[in-house]
N, C-alpha and C positions, 0 to 999 in steps of 0.2 A: 504494500500500500504506500502510496505517496500522497503527501499533502503539501499544499501551500497555505501557510498560516499568515494572515494579515491582521495586525492590530488596527482596529477601526474605532472611530468615534461614532460612526453609523454605517449601516449597510442594508441593502434591500434587494429583493429579487422579484421581477415581474414575469408573468407568463401571459402571452396574448394581451398585453397592455393592462393586465390586472395585477396589483401587488399581491403576491403570495405570502411574503413574510418580510419583516424588517426588524432590525435590532438597533440599539444604541451602543454605548461603549462595550467593547468586547472583542471577539474574534470572528473573522470570516475565514472559513476553512474550505478550501477546494480539495476534494477527495477523489483520487484516482485508484481504481481497484484492478488488480491483475489476477489471472487464473490461479496463481500459486498462493494467493492470500487466504488467511483463515483466522480463527478465533485468537490465536496468539498474536497476530499482527494487530488486530483490533484492540485487544487489551493493552498491549504495549504502547500503541499510538495514542489511545485515549488518555492513558496515564500521563504520557509526555505532554499532550496538549493542555490538559487541565492543570498541570503543575509547572508548566514552562513560565519562568519569571521574566516577563517582557513588559510589565507595567511599572510605571514609576512609583517609588515610595515617597515619603515626605521630603527627602533630599534630592529627588529627581533621578535616583538610580533605579535601573530596571531590576527590581527586587521583589515584585509581586506578581502573582499568577492571576489568571482570569477567575479562579476560585476565590482568591484573596479579595478581589475587588467586587465580587458578586456580579461579574460581567456576563453578557449574553453571548451566545454563539449561533452563527448561521452556517450551516453545512450545505455545500453545493456539490453534486456529483460532477466529475470532470474527467472523462475518459482520456482526453487529450494529454493528460499528465504522463501517460505511458507512450507517447509518440516516439517513434524511432526516426531519427533524421540522418542516419549514417549514409544512406544511398539516395542520390538524386535530390530533388527539391520538393517532392511531395511526401509529407510524413506518412509513416506506416503506423497503424494502430493495432497491429497483430498481437501485442502483449497485453492490451486492455481486455479485461474479462468480458465475456458475453453477458447479456442481461440476465439469463437464467442463473448464472453464477454471481454476478455483481449485485443484483437487487437484494437478495437475502443478506449479503455481507454489508451492503449500504444500510439496510434497516437495522442490522445488529450493531453496526458502528454507532448509529444515532442513538439507539437504546442504551448502549454501554456508556457513551459520552454523557448522556443525560443523567444516568445513574451516578456516575462519578462526579459530575458537576452539581448534582442535586437540584436540577431545574430542567424544564423543557427546552429542547433544542429546536431552533427555527430551521426550516429546510426549504429547498426548492422542490421540484418534482423530477424524479429520476427519468432521464431520457428526453425531457422536454427542451424546447428551444427557449432558453431563459435569458433575460436581460438583468445583469447583476450590476448594481451601483454601490459605490463605497467611498468613504472618506478615510483614506489610509492615514492613521495617526503615527507620525514620526518622520518619515514612513518606516514602519517595521514590517518586513516580509521575510519569512523563514521557510525553508524547504526541509522536509523531513521524510525519509524513506525507511519503512520498517525492515527492509532487507539490507540496510546499511547502518546497523546499530553501533558499529565501532567508531 
């Protein structure tokens, strides 16, 4: 699993011109799932996201997590995070999980993240054409891959 984590002061997702979800201060998480992902990837990644200290403390040092600030989280499925650009100019998405594998993992990821955060997670709709807007705070943008834990 790969995620792009963005610290935001606000973020929203629209589908067919209708706002599906919006959050204030917290994290926008773009989630890419591959065929080899499983429960271990979900558990590790959710712990990492909830506890990552990327919010400022009273001295302005990034020393607080989204859990510490009672922040919100918006998760958007993003199969293009597994794009291969090694050959030619057209990315290949062969490593991205097919919907029959990805949807249950996506749903489990959202449930696990919500349990660890202790609040509901805002989401887009898996496979939909979504318009995501955000105000990146910092900017702070971090890439994490559950297959690269070292």
